[in-house]
N, C-alpha and C positions, 0 to 999 in steps of 0.2 A: 678351391675346394667353396667360396661363398658362390661360384656359379651352380656348383653341384647342389645346395640346398637352396640355391632360389628357385631350380625348375620345379622345386615340390610344394613352397610356399606360393607361387604361382597357379597352381589348381586350384579349382573351385571343392569344396567338402561334395559328396563323401572321398572323392578321390585323393586329395590332398593328405588325407588323416590314412587310407589305405595305402599311397602310396609311402606314405612316412614310415608304416608300421612291417612294411615288407623289405623296405629301405634297411630297419634294423635285424631282420629277422635274416637278411641274406648277408650284410656284410658283417654280424654275429657268427655264422655259418661255420667259416674258415678263417683264419688270421692272414691265410693269403690273398684274399678279397679285398679290390680297390675296387672304387669308383671313380669314373666321371661322366662327364655329357658326349651322346655323339647321336646327330640325326634328331637334337631337342629333347632327346629322353636321357633318363636315368641309364646308365651303363656299368655294367658290371665287372670285371677282370679277374681270373684266376692267373697268376703266376703272367701275367702283362696281354695276357689272351681274354678277347669276347670270350664270357660264359653265358651272360643274361640282358635282358633289356625289360625296365618295365616302360608298358608300351599304354595306349589307349587307342580303341576305335572311336575309327573320327566322328562315326553317325551318334553313336550309342553315348561314347563318354565312358563306355567299362574297360575295368582294367584287367591287365592278364601279364603273366610275366614274360618273354618271348627267350626260347633258348637257341643259343647259337650250334650248337651239334643237335640239330635233330631227328637228321638220319639215324646216330647212334642213340639215343636215347628210347627206351622202351618201355612206356608208362601209361595206366589207361586212361587218365586226367588227361596226356598230353593230346593233339591236334596238329596238324599241318594247318588247318584254314586254308587252303589255296596255295600256301607256300612251297617250294621244290626243297626246303633244306632245312627251316628252324621250325620248332612246332611252342605253341601258348598252350599256356595252363591259367583259363579264367580264373578272375576272383571276383567275388561276389562285392563290393565294397559296404554294402547292409547287412553283410553278415559276420560273423568271427571269422577272420583268416582261419583255414584250416594248415595250422604251424607245423605240425610233423609230416605232412603230407609237403608240403612247400619242402621241408629239409630234406623227405625222403628224394624229389626231385632233383634239389641241391648234389646231393650226395650221389647220386648216379652224373650227373652231369661233369660232376667235378673228378671222378672216375673214368670218366671219356678224357677227359683234360689229361688226364695222368698217366694216360694207357693200358688202363684195367679192364678198360669196356673195349671194345671193337670200334673205331669210328666207319 
């Protein structure tokens, strides 16, 4: 657990606050969501399967949520950004986080994990 929180605390503002807020939104969304660190970034699991990551652009430091089942997620805020399977949702750390929008995409991603939306 200590490694999990340290990954957030090592970030400069405004990324740190943005990631901590996203962490809270994601963790509170479903009691079956747990977290770990993978590839040096926060990773969220649903029933022990990767749901999403918190990631940042290497050049701009702009944060985004990276969803693992991108091929099965269909939401206008999601983009492949050159990836083949994962889709991302950009988040502006200098503006209010669109909480309901994040929750919509999380709900869809969980439905895919539960087999309620086709993979």
